[in-house]
N, C-alpha and C positions, 0 to 999 in steps of 0.2 A: 184819084185818088181812092183806095179803099182803106179802111180801117178796121182794127179786128173790133171786137164788140166793146174790148174791155179799156180800149183807146177812144173810141166812139163816146162811150160816157164819161171817163176821163173831160174829152174834149167839150161837152156837152155841159157837165158839172163844172168848168173854167168859165165858158158862156155865161152862165148863169150865176154866177160868183160875182162878175164884172160887170154885169147888168145892162151893156151896150146893145142895143141890137144889130144882126147884121150889114145892116144896110148904113148904119151910119160907121160901122166899123173904119171903114176906109178914109172918114174922115177924121177920124181919133186913132191916131198910127200909135202913140203911146200902149194905146191897148189893147189894140190887136198884138203889136210885138210884146207886152206882157203878157198873156193868152200864148201867143206861139214859143214863148220864153220855156214857160211853165211846163207848157205841154212837153216841149219836144224833153225838157229835164227828167218829168213824170214818164216817157216813154220810151227813151234814149233815141228817139227818131232824130233827124235835121233838116223836117220840113221849114220851107221858106213862107213866110207870113201872107203872100199874095196865094200860095197856093192851100193855105187850112183856109182863110178866108174864101174861096171860088170853092170848099168842099162844104163849107157852112152854109153859105148861098144854095149850091145845087141840094143840100138836103131840105131846105128852107121849102123852097120849088116843089120838092116833093114831098112836103107836107112830113116831111121825117126829122122831126128839130124842133125843140122846147120853145113854146112863146114867154117871153119875157112877165107877162101879165095881161091885164083889160086891155081890150081893143078899144 
């Protein structure tokens, strides 16, 4: 999955707003679905939750994803 810079920024802001770590999103599907729904409404895309989650996890593994706070 490839996102334009503004789409990536939108997803990052949604992620930070909800404050649930990428590792935990699979365990809290309501939050993942909320992020996915808001992202799709804001960007006009029709991306499913598992694809969006995989994108976030891959970006995190590449150290290209925001941290939620202190470790």
